[in-house]
N, C-alpha and C positions, 0 to 999 in steps of 0.2 A: 486441569484440562477441561475444556468444554465437553460436557456429556451430550451425545447426539440427541437433538430434540429440545434442549433447554439451555437457557443462559441465566436462569434465576440465581442471583447472588454472585455471578462470575465477576471477578475483578479485571477490568479491561484497561489497558493502556493504549491510547490512540494518539498517534502523532499526525502532524499535518491537519489538525482538527479545526483550524480557523476559517476554512473556506472549502469549496468544492466537494469532492467525495468525502473528505474527512469530516467536514461539518455535517453532511447529510447522513453519515453513519451513526451519529449520536442518537438520533430519534429511534431507529429500529433496535438499537442495542438496549436503550432504556426501556422500550416497550416490552422487551423480552425479560426484563428484570435484572439486567446487568448493572453494575456500578462502573462508571466510565471516568477515567482520568484523561483529560485532554491536554495535549502539548502542541505548542507552536511558538514562534518568536513573539507574536503580538499578544501581550497579556490583556490588553483592553478588548480585543476581539473575543478572546477566550472567555473573559468575564461576562461579556454580553451574551454569549451563547449559553453559558451556565445559568445566568440570571433568567433567561427566557424559559429554560426547561424547569428551573425551580419554581418559577411563577405558575407554571402549568401543573406543578406537582408530578413531574415526569419521573423523578427518581434522583439518585445520587450522582452528582457531577463534581469532580475534583479538578481545579484549575492548576496546572503545573507548567508554567511557561519555560521554554528552553530553546536554544538554537541547536537544531538537530545535527548541524555540521560540526559542532563542538563536542568532542569526545567527553571531556570532563563535565560539560553541562548535561549531556544525555545521561551519564552515570549518576549525577546528582539528582536528576528528575526521577530516575528509577528508585533511588534510595528514599526520596520524599514520598513516593507512592507506597512503597513497602512500609515505611514508618507509619503512614496513615491507615493502611488497610491490612497490613501483615503479609502482603505478597501480591504478585501479579499472576493471574491465571491465563490470560489471553493478551498478547501484545500484537497490535496491528500497526505496522510501520507503513504509513501512508504518505508521508511528506515527499514532495517531488515537484519538479518543474522542468522547463526547457530553456536552455541558454544557447542561442544559435545566431551568431553575428554573420555579417556578410563575409564571404570568402572562407578560407580555412584558417582557424585560429585555435591553437592548442589550448589556450586558456578556457575556451568553451567546454572542452572535454573535461578539463580538470574541475571546473566549477560544477558542471552537471553531474559528474561522478561523485563529488563531495555531497551534493544534495540528494541525489537519487539512490546512490549505492552505499557510500560510506555511512550515511545516516542510518541505514538498515544494519550495517555491520556494528556500528556503535550501540544501537538499540539492543541487538542480540547479545552483545557482550555484557550489557547492563542487566538485562532481564534473565538471561539463561542460568546463571548460577543459582538463583533462588528456585527456579523451576527444577533444576537437577537435584537440589537438596530435598525437594518434596517429591521427586520422581514423577512429576506430572506438570504439564504446561502446554500451551499452544502458541506457536509463533506464526504470524501471517504477515505478508508484505504485499503492497500493491505494486505490481510491475506493469506490464502492458503487452498487448498483442504485438506492439511495435518491437518488442524484444525477441520475437520468434526469429525473424530474419530482417536484414536491413533493407531500407528503401532509399530513395534519392533525396528525401526531405528529413529534417530533424535528426540527422545522423548521431550527434552527441546524445540525444535523448534515447534513441533506440539502442545504442551501444550500452548505455548505463542500465537500461531495463533488461537487456540480455544478461548482464552481469548479475542482476538481482535474481533472475530466474535460475541461473546456474548455481548461485550461492544457496538458494533455498533447497534446490534438489540435493546438493551436497549435505546440507544440514539434516535433511530428512534421513539420508542414508546413515549419517554419523550418529544420530541420537534417537532413532526410532525405538531401539531396545532399552532406552533409559527413560521412557515415558513422555517423550517430547513429540508432539504432533506439529507438522509444518504444512502450511497452505500457501500456495502461490496464487495471487489474484491478478488475472490478466484481462482487463477490460479493453474493449475497442474504444471508439470515440464516445466520450461522455460530455454532455453540455456543462461546462465549468468555465470559470474565468481563464483557465489555461488554454482550453481549446477555442475560446472566443477570439484568440489572437491568430488562429490559423487562417491562412488565405486560400487554402486548397479545399477541394471537396472532401467532406467527411461522410462516407457511406454508413448507413445504419446507425445514425447518431442516437444515443440513449440519454434519456433525461436523468439527472443526477439522483433524484429520489428513487427511481427504478433501479439504478445501478447499486445504490446502497442496500436496498432490499435483497437484491440478488446476492450481494456479497455476504450479508449477514446470514441469509438462508444457507449458503454454501458452507460457511464456518460452522453453523449449527450441525450440519450433516457430517462435518469432519472431512470434507473433501480435500484431496491432494491439491487440486487446482480448481479455481473458480474462473471460468472464461465465458465471455459473452460480448456481443450477441452471437448466437449460434450461426446466423447467416454469414457472419464475417469470420468468426473464430475457427470454424471447421475447415473452410477453404484455406485459411492461412496455415492450419496444421498440416494440410496436405502439401502445401508449398514447401514446407520444411524438409520434405523428403526428396524433393527434386534435385537433380544434379546441378551444380553451380551455373553451368553455361545455360541450361534451359531456364533456370530461375532468373538469371540476369536478363535474358531476352524478354521474358514476360514482364519483368519490372520496368525495363526500359520502355516497352510499348505502353504500359499503363501509367507511367509517371508524367507529371505535368511538365510541359516544355519550358 
């Protein structure tokens, strides 16, 4: 488990590491002395990221390609990391995306849940046994402020992120007395290839390197939740307690036509 204030020597498994927030997380983790195993489908992108950090002498990067929507592949990736390093201290499940076609299409929900939610479930299944055996470990997953309550855009995405938040809260309750720390990471809008596709206004947009620093700092402090930016996250927290009718009226007024 990450001891508050230091990540020196911590063995980190990071998924969704080939771009966006995942790629940005590698540098602050390495600077703090962590060893980082990076996972995504594209082995070539992972190798390029690892080579860049090795060339700068940043630290230890292990390339472990896998499709995080494939349960067996995720399990095999965890076993590869454990074989190389002897265990996983901190697992950061970051892989995610948004699949939202025109109209209502059930397959959008199935595909988005597979990528955003079940990838986290598979990762926990793969990493948790080793942590429980050592009676210490830290599990984190990147959800979203969009998971707090639904809006009128990207509904499959917000539904999947709500599931991640609920799952993490349950894990924390179930395993806190067995040495397992759990952190939910709920960012707002972050400038990444994913958000570049959005056609609506994104208030309080955060640069990806800033987001990565906030996330790693929160993990170091062992926070239950890392949420940002405050100007967006705290108002959204307040909206969570509103009665459904009042919330619906506010969202309808604020939503794009």
